[in-house]
C-alpha atoms as an extended CHARMM CRD file, in Angstrom:
* protein
*
        85  EXT
         1         1  UNK       CA           -142.5700000000      129.5180000000       93.2450000000  PROA      1               0.0000000000
         2         2  UNK       CA           -143.5160000000      133.1620000000       92.9670000000  PROA      2               0.0000000000
         3         3  UNK       CA           -140.7440000000      135.5080000000       94.1000000000  PROA      3               0.0000000000
         4         4  UNK       CA           -138.0300000000      132.7820000000       93.9680000000  PROA      4               0.0000000000
         5         5  UNK       CA           -135.0960000000      133.1480000000       91.5840000000  PROA      5               0.0000000000
         6         6  UNK       CA           -133.0760000000      130.2840000000       90.1430000000  PROA      6               0.0000000000
         7         7  UNK       CA           -129.6370000000      130.4450000000       88.6580000000  PROA      7               0.0000000000
         8         8  UNK       CA           -128.7010000000      129.4390000000       85.0810000000  PROA      8               0.0000000000
         9         9  UNK       CA           -127.8500000000      125.9190000000       84.1930000000  PROA      9               0.0000000000
        10        10  UNK       CA           -127.6190000000      124.3350000000       80.7510000000  PROA      10              0.0000000000
        11        11  UNK       CA           -126.9860000000      121.0310000000       79.6030000000  PROA      11              0.0000000000
        12        12  UNK       CA           -124.5350000000      121.5460000000       76.7080000000  PROA      12              0.0000000000
        13        13  UNK       CA           -123.7840000000      117.8570000000       75.5920000000  PROA      13              0.0000000000
        14        14  UNK       CA           -124.9880000000      114.2170000000       76.3920000000  PROA      14              0.0000000000
        15        15  UNK       CA           -122.9360000000      111.3630000000       75.0070000000  PROA      15              0.0000000000
        16        16  UNK       CA           -122.3240000000      107.7620000000       75.5650000000  PROA      16              0.0000000000
        17        17  UNK       CA           -119.7410000000      108.6070000000       77.9950000000  PROA      17              0.0000000000
        18        18  UNK       CA           -121.6660000000      111.3780000000       80.1320000000  PROA      18              0.0000000000
        19        19  UNK       CA           -122.9860000000      114.7270000000       80.1490000000  PROA      19              0.0000000000
        20        20  UNK       CA           -121.6850000000      118.2770000000       80.3300000000  PROA      20              0.0000000000
        21        21  UNK       CA           -123.3040000000      121.1420000000       82.2860000000  PROA      21              0.0000000000
        22        22  UNK       CA           -122.7500000000      125.0840000000       81.7960000000  PROA      22              0.0000000000
        23        23  UNK       CA           -122.9790000000      127.0290000000       85.0450000000  PROA      23              0.0000000000
        24        24  UNK       CA           -122.4380000000      130.7800000000       84.1780000000  PROA      24              0.0000000000
        25        25  UNK       CA           -118.9240000000      130.5220000000       82.2570000000  PROA      25              0.0000000000
        26        26  UNK       CA           -118.0120000000      127.0940000000       83.8200000000  PROA      26              0.0000000000
        27        27  UNK       CA           -118.4250000000      123.9730000000       81.9500000000  PROA      27              0.0000000000
        28        28  UNK       CA           -118.4950000000      120.6660000000       84.0230000000  PROA      28              0.0000000000
        29        29  UNK       CA           -118.2600000000      117.1690000000       82.8860000000  PROA      29              0.0000000000
        30        30  UNK       CA           -120.3510000000      114.3190000000       84.4700000000  PROA      30              0.0000000000
        31        31  UNK       CA           -118.9520000000      111.2030000000       83.4350000000  PROA      31              0.0000000000
        32        32  UNK       CA           -121.3290000000      108.1390000000       83.9090000000  PROA      32              0.0000000000
        33        33  UNK       CA           -118.5630000000      106.4880000000       85.7440000000  PROA      33              0.0000000000
        34        34  UNK       CA           -118.7810000000      109.0350000000       88.4920000000  PROA      34              0.0000000000
        35        35  UNK       CA           -122.5470000000      109.9120000000       88.0500000000  PROA      35              0.0000000000
        36        36  UNK       CA           -124.2350000000      106.5190000000       87.1400000000  PROA      36              0.0000000000
        37        37  UNK       CA           -127.8220000000      107.7740000000       87.8710000000  PROA      37              0.0000000000
        38        38  UNK       CA           -127.7750000000      109.5840000000       84.3560000000  PROA      38              0.0000000000
        39        39  UNK       CA           -126.8720000000      106.7960000000       82.2750000000  PROA      39              0.0000000000
        40        40  UNK       CA           -130.2070000000      105.2030000000       81.5930000000  PROA      40              0.0000000000
        41        41  UNK       CA           -132.2170000000      108.6060000000       81.9060000000  PROA      41              0.0000000000
        42        42  UNK       CA           -133.9350000000      110.0140000000       78.9110000000  PROA      42              0.0000000000
        43        43  UNK       CA           -132.6400000000      113.2370000000       77.4110000000  PROA      43              0.0000000000
        44        44  UNK       CA           -135.8790000000      115.0460000000       78.5860000000  PROA      44              0.0000000000
        45        45  UNK       CA           -135.1640000000      113.6850000000       82.1100000000  PROA      45              0.0000000000
        46        46  UNK       CA           -131.4090000000      115.0150000000       81.7460000000  PROA      46              0.0000000000
        47        47  UNK       CA           -132.5160000000      118.3710000000       80.3390000000  PROA      47              0.0000000000
        48        48  UNK       CA           -134.8860000000      119.0580000000       83.0950000000  PROA      48              0.0000000000
        49        49  UNK       CA           -132.4130000000      120.4310000000       85.6300000000  PROA      49              0.0000000000
        50        50  UNK       CA           -132.7890000000      123.2810000000       88.1300000000  PROA      50              0.0000000000
        51        51  UNK       CA           -130.2120000000      125.4040000000       90.0190000000  PROA      51              0.0000000000
        52        52  UNK       CA           -132.0370000000      126.6170000000       93.0690000000  PROA      52              0.0000000000
        53        53  UNK       CA           -128.9340000000      127.9580000000       94.6790000000  PROA      53              0.0000000000
        54        54  UNK       CA           -125.3950000000      128.7240000000       93.7210000000  PROA      54              0.0000000000
        55        55  UNK       CA           -124.2020000000      125.1440000000       95.0440000000  PROA      55              0.0000000000
        56        56  UNK       CA           -127.3280000000      122.9160000000       94.3600000000  PROA      56              0.0000000000
        57        57  UNK       CA           -128.6030000000      121.1480000000       91.1870000000  PROA      57              0.0000000000
        58        58  UNK       CA           -131.7330000000      119.2890000000       91.1410000000  PROA      58              0.0000000000
        59        59  UNK       CA           -133.3860000000      117.0200000000       88.4810000000  PROA      59              0.0000000000
        60        60  UNK       CA           -136.9750000000      116.7360000000       89.5220000000  PROA      60              0.0000000000
        61        61  UNK       CA           -137.6760000000      113.9650000000       86.9620000000  PROA      61              0.0000000000
        62        62  UNK       CA           -135.0940000000      111.8880000000       88.4570000000  PROA      62              0.0000000000
        63        63  UNK       CA           -135.1790000000      113.0530000000       92.1580000000  PROA      63              0.0000000000
        64        64  UNK       CA           -131.3620000000      113.5380000000       91.8890000000  PROA      64              0.0000000000
        65        65  UNK       CA           -129.8520000000      116.2690000000       94.1440000000  PROA      65              0.0000000000
        66        66  UNK       CA           -126.2850000000      117.1550000000       93.7270000000  PROA      66              0.0000000000
        67        67  UNK       CA           -123.7470000000      119.8890000000       95.0820000000  PROA      67              0.0000000000
        68        68  UNK       CA           -121.8450000000      121.7400000000       92.3360000000  PROA      68              0.0000000000
        69        69  UNK       CA           -118.7660000000      121.0480000000       94.4250000000  PROA      69              0.0000000000
        70        70  UNK       CA           -119.3430000000      117.3780000000       93.8610000000  PROA      70              0.0000000000
        71        71  UNK       CA           -119.1870000000      117.9360000000       90.2030000000  PROA      71              0.0000000000
        72        72  UNK       CA           -116.0150000000      119.9230000000       90.4750000000  PROA      72              0.0000000000
        73        73  UNK       CA           -114.1880000000      117.4440000000       92.6630000000  PROA      73              0.0000000000
        74        74  UNK       CA           -115.9710000000      113.8800000000       92.4930000000  PROA      74              0.0000000000
        75        75  UNK       CA           -112.9600000000      112.4780000000       94.0660000000  PROA      75              0.0000000000
        76        76  UNK       CA           -113.9050000000      114.2770000000       97.3230000000  PROA      76              0.0000000000
        77        77  UNK       CA           -117.3020000000      112.5710000000       97.3830000000  PROA      77              0.0000000000
        78        78  UNK       CA           -116.4600000000      108.8810000000       97.1200000000  PROA      78              0.0000000000
        79        79  UNK       CA           -119.9370000000      107.5560000000       98.0000000000  PROA      79              0.0000000000
        80        80  UNK       CA           -121.4310000000      106.4530000000       94.7520000000  PROA      80              0.0000000000
        81        81  UNK       CA           -124.7800000000      104.8270000000       94.2840000000  PROA      81              0.0000000000
        82        82  UNK       CA           -124.6260000000      100.9300000000       94.0070000000  PROA      82              0.0000000000
        83        83  UNK       CA           -127.5350000000      100.9640000000       91.4580000000  PROA      83              0.0000000000
        84        84  UNK       CA           -127.1530000000       98.9960000000       88.1930000000  PROA      84              0.0000000000
        85        85  UNK       CA           -126.2240000000      101.5360000000       85.7830000000  PROA      85              0.0000000000
């Protein structure tokens, strides 16, 4: 979208246990136990991540929206999808 800026986000690692994101100088782990939506996603789907605002991450190919705070403190956000991961 012209005129809109997005903040930097980078997927730094994908493993059998989860993935890691770099947000500025902060690296956050997303274990599949807490974020099961990513377990069966392709590498391309995981790598296609946007950060439209400071506290918002979006994976358009997966239609997943997450707050950065939910990555920092997943225990504070207990509602996890019931999908078969």
